[in-house]
C-alpha positions as CSV (number, residue, x, y, z in Angstrom):
1,M,0.1,-0.1,-0.1
2,K,1.3,3.5,-0.8
3,T,1.5,6.1,1.9
4,I,-0.3,9.2,2.0
5,T,2.2,12.0,0.9
6,Q,2.4,15.6,2.0
7,E,1.2,16.7,-1.5
8,V,-2.1,14.7,-0.9
9,V,-2.5,16.1,2.5
10,D,-1.7,19.8,1.2
11,T,-4.6,19.2,-1.4
12,L,-7.0,17.9,1.0
13,V,-6.2,20.7,3.3
14,N,-6.7,23.4,0.5
15,L,-10.0,21.6,-0.5
16,M,-11.0,21.8,3.2
17,K,-10.5,25.5,3.3
18,N,-13.4,25.6,0.6
19,V,-15.8,23.6,2.8
20,L,-14.9,25.2,6.4
21,G,-13.1,28.2,5.7
22,E,-9.4,29.0,6.1
23,R,-9.7,30.3,9.8
24,A,-11.4,27.0,10.9
25,V,-8.9,24.8,9.1
26,N,-6.2,26.6,10.7
27,I,-7.5,26.2,14.0
28,V,-7.7,22.4,13.5
29,L,-4.0,22.2,11.9
30,N,-2.7,24.5,15.0
31,K,-4.2,21.9,17.4
32,L,-2.4,19.1,15.7
33,G,1.1,20.4,15.5
34,D,3.8,19.0,13.2
35,S,4.5,15.6,15.0
36,I,2.3,13.2,12.9
37,S,2.1,12.6,9.1
38,G,0.2,10.5,6.5
39,R,-2.8,8.5,7.6
40,E,-2.6,9.4,11.4
41,L,-2.6,13.1,10.1
42,I,-5.5,12.7,8.0
43,F,-7.5,10.7,10.9
44,A,-6.6,13.3,13.5
45,F,-7.7,16.3,11.3
46,A,-10.9,14.5,10.7
47,D,-11.0,13.8,14.5
48,E,-10.4,17.6,15.3
49,T,-12.8,18.6,12.8
50,Q,-15.3,16.3,14.4
51,K,-14.5,17.9,17.8
52,L,-14.7,21.3,16.7
53,L,-18.1,20.7,14.7
54,G,-19.8,18.0,16.5
55,E,-20.6,14.5,15.3
56,K,-23.0,15.5,12.6
57,G,-21.0,18.5,11.5
58,G,-17.8,16.5,11.3
59,F,-19.4,14.0,9.3
60,S,-21.0,16.4,6.8
61,S,-17.8,18.4,6.4
62,M,-15.7,15.3,5.5
63,R,-18.3,14.0,3.3
64,Q,-18.2,17.5,1.5
65,L,-14.4,17.2,1.3
66,G,-14.8,13.9,-0.4
67,R,-17.2,15.4,-3.0
68,E,-14.9,18.4,-3.5
69,L,-11.8,16.0,-4.0
70,A,-14.0,14.0,-6.8
71,K,-14.8,17.4,-8.4
72,H,-11.4,18.5,-8.3
73,L,-10.3,15.2,-10.2
74,M,-13.0,15.2,-12.8
75,S,-12.4,18.9,-13.6
76,K,-8.8,17.9,-14.2
77,N,-9.2,14.7,-16.2
78,P,-11.5,13.9,-19.4
79,K,-14.9,12.1,-18.7
80,E,-13.5,8.7,-20.4
81,E,-10.9,8.6,-17.5
82,W,-13.6,9.2,-14.8
83,E,-14.1,5.2,-14.4
84,D,-10.5,4.6,-13.9
85,I,-9.8,7.4,-11.6
86,L,-12.6,6.5,-9.5
87,E,-11.4,2.9,-9.1
88,N,-7.7,3.9,-8.5
89,A,-7.6,7.3,-6.9
90,L,-7.9,6.1,-3.4
91,Y,-4.8,3.7,-3.9
92,E,-2.8,6.6,-5.5
93,F,-3.5,8.6,-2.5
94,G,-2.7,6.2,0.1
95,F,-6.4,5.7,1.4
96,A,-7.4,2.4,0.2
97,K,-6.6,-0.7,-2.2
98,R,-9.3,0.4,-4.5
99,I,-12.8,1.1,-5.4
100,E,-15.0,-1.5,-6.9
101,K,-17.9,-0.1,-8.8
102,E,-20.9,-2.4,-9.7
103,K,-24.1,-1.4,-11.4
104,D,-25.9,-0.1,-8.4
105,R,-23.1,-0.1,-5.7
106,A,-19.6,0.5,-5.0
107,Y,-17.0,-0.8,-2.4
108,I,-14.1,0.7,-0.7
109,C,-11.5,-2.2,-0.3
110,S,-9.0,-2.4,2.2
111,C,-9.2,1.1,3.7
112,V,-5.8,2.2,5.6
113,F,-8.1,3.8,8.2
114,Y,-10.0,0.6,9.4
115,E,-6.8,-0.3,11.7
116,I,-7.1,3.0,13.5
117,L,-10.8,2.7,13.9
118,E,-10.7,-0.8,15.2
119,K,-7.9,0.3,17.7
120,N,-10.2,3.3,18.9
121,N,-13.3,0.8,19.2
122,L,-15.0,2.6,16.2
123,N,-17.4,0.9,13.7
124,P,-17.1,1.5,10.0
125,I,-18.6,5.0,9.2
126,G,-18.4,5.7,13.2
127,H,-15.7,8.5,12.4
128,S,-15.8,11.4,9.9
129,V,-12.7,10.2,8.1
130,C,-15.0,7.4,6.8
131,W,-17.5,10.0,5.5
132,A,-14.7,11.7,3.2
133,G,-14.6,8.3,1.5
134,W,-18.4,8.2,1.2
135,G,-18.4,11.7,-0.3
136,F,-15.7,10.9,-2.9
137,I,-17.6,7.8,-4.3
138,E,-20.8,9.9,-4.2
139,G,-19.1,12.9,-5.9
140,F,-18.1,10.7,-8.8
141,V,-21.3,8.3,-9.0
142,K,-23.5,11.3,-9.3
143,E,-22.0,12.6,-12.2
144,M,-21.1,9.1,-13.9
145,E,-24.5,7.4,-12.9
146,N,-27.0,10.1,-12.4
147,V,-27.8,9.0,-9.0
148,K,-29.2,11.1,-6.1
149,G,-26.6,10.0,-3.6
150,I,-25.2,6.8,-1.9
151,Q,-25.8,5.2,1.4
152,W,-23.6,2.8,3.5
153,V,-25.0,-0.7,3.8
154,E,-22.5,-2.8,5.5
155,R,-18.7,-3.9,6.0
156,D,-17.5,-7.4,4.8
157,Y,-14.9,-7.8,7.6
158,E,-13.6,-11.1,5.8
159,K,-13.0,-9.3,2.3
160,E,-12.2,-6.0,4.0
161,K,-14.8,-4.0,2.0
162,C,-17.4,-1.4,2.9
163,R,-20.4,-1.2,0.7
164,F,-22.1,1.6,-0.7
165,D,-25.5,1.1,-2.7
166,F,-26.5,3.8,-5.0
167,I,-30.1,5.9,-4.5
168,F,-31.7,6.5,-7.8
């Protein structure tokens, strides 16, 4: 699995400034300091956002961050490449092995945050970091499949997959 690079972190921070505003993002970043990086930094950023905005505010903000990342990638690439970008971007960013897309659902496979969730006794989608992946898939499939949204259904613990069904 790839690691989450500083370039990816910087991209997400800049997109999050569009969601929360620069001042709120700077408050979160100041609380974190410079002692962590990669997936721990992304998880801690989501955690601090959730503390700052409350559970629902953190969930919705991180979900919007995922949508913004999808929009950003779609705007930079031709429509013919969107399917491949959706499938492989989370791997390229260091977040998960891949996204598997089917006719009416998608799966996030081997998420790098699951170990941290488990260590903190959190269920899948029980933390705002999960909602960023939810928003990422949703951002793409709303444009590609003309769906209204997606909803989390379950986690297959054996296959290490979280399932999201499309809402038409």
